[in-house]
N, C-alpha and C positions, 0 to 999 in steps of 0.2 A: 284906686289905679285900676286900668282896663285889665281884663284877663290876656294871659299872654299866647299870642297868636303867631303864625307866619305862615309863608308860602315857599314852595321849592318847586323849581322847574328841572327835570332831568332829560339829558338827551341819552339816548340808548345808542352805544358804541356797536359796531358790527360783532364785536367778541361778546356781547351782552353786559359788558361793565356800563357804569351810571356814571357821566359826569353832570353835576348840577349846580345850580346859581339858588341861593335863599335870601330871604330878608325876613325880619319880624319884628314886633312893635318892642323890643328890650329898649329901654330908653338908653342904655350904653352904647347901642348900636348906631342909634341915628338912622336907622332904616336904611343904614349901607347894604350894599350886594356881597356876598360871602360864597365861596365854593365847598363843594362836597364831592368826594369823589367815593366810588364804591363798587370794589371789586366782585363779580359774581362767583359766590362759592358752591351752589346748589340752585338748579331750578327745575329738578325733576320729580319733586314731590308733589304729590296730589293727596288731598283729603277730603273725600266724599266729592263735591261738586267746585271744590276750592283748589286752585292752582297754588303753589308756594314757591318762592324766589326768595333764598337767602344771599345778604351782602355781606363782604367785610367794608366797612364804612369809616371815612376819616373825613373830619370837618374842623373849623375853626371855632371857638365861643371865645370872644374878647382877646385875640391872638394867642389863645391857648388850644393845641392840637388836641382833640379827642378823637379817640378808637372806639369804634363801635359795632354792634351786628345790627344791620338793617333787614327787616321782613316784611316781604310783600304777601299779603293774603287775596288771592284775585277771585272774585266771585260774581258772576253775571257784569263782567267790565268793570266793576267798581274795586280799587285798590286800597287796600286797608294796610296801613304802614305803621311798623312797629320800631322804633330805636332803642337798644338796651346797650348798657356799658358792657364789657367782657365780663363782670362778675354777675351778671343777668339783673342790674338795678335798670329797671325801665325810665327812661329819658323823656322820649315825646312818641305821640300816638298822632295819627292822621287819616286821611280818606282823599280819594282823588280817580283820577281815571289816565287812562291811556288817550293822549289827544290826536295822534297820528303814528305813523309807523315807526318814528324816531325819538317821540316826545311823552312824557309823564309828567302831570301836574298835581301836585300834593298840597292841601292845605292841612297845618298840623298846628298840634298845642302841647302842654306838658302832661304828661304821663302823672297820674294820679294813684 
């Protein structure tokens, strides 16, 4: 079996929140497009040369709604993404970049 991987494209709303569409190679999904929303919690954190944005996130997994925290760590224009369940359990990690003023593209995989 191929290793799990996917891609998400976020639209950045004027209030800083994100609306995303994603797909992955999960055989149960048949490469269908699904949606994700992320409400900005904090974007004022700076860790050295890294800007940190934290979101309250919601997406569907095989018709089951999942609440989690999405964190972007941005260094030199590269976005490092980390999705965690509310109990701190890692779900996915990914990497990408801001494509233009209103879109972010992230390639992601299962966290191990």
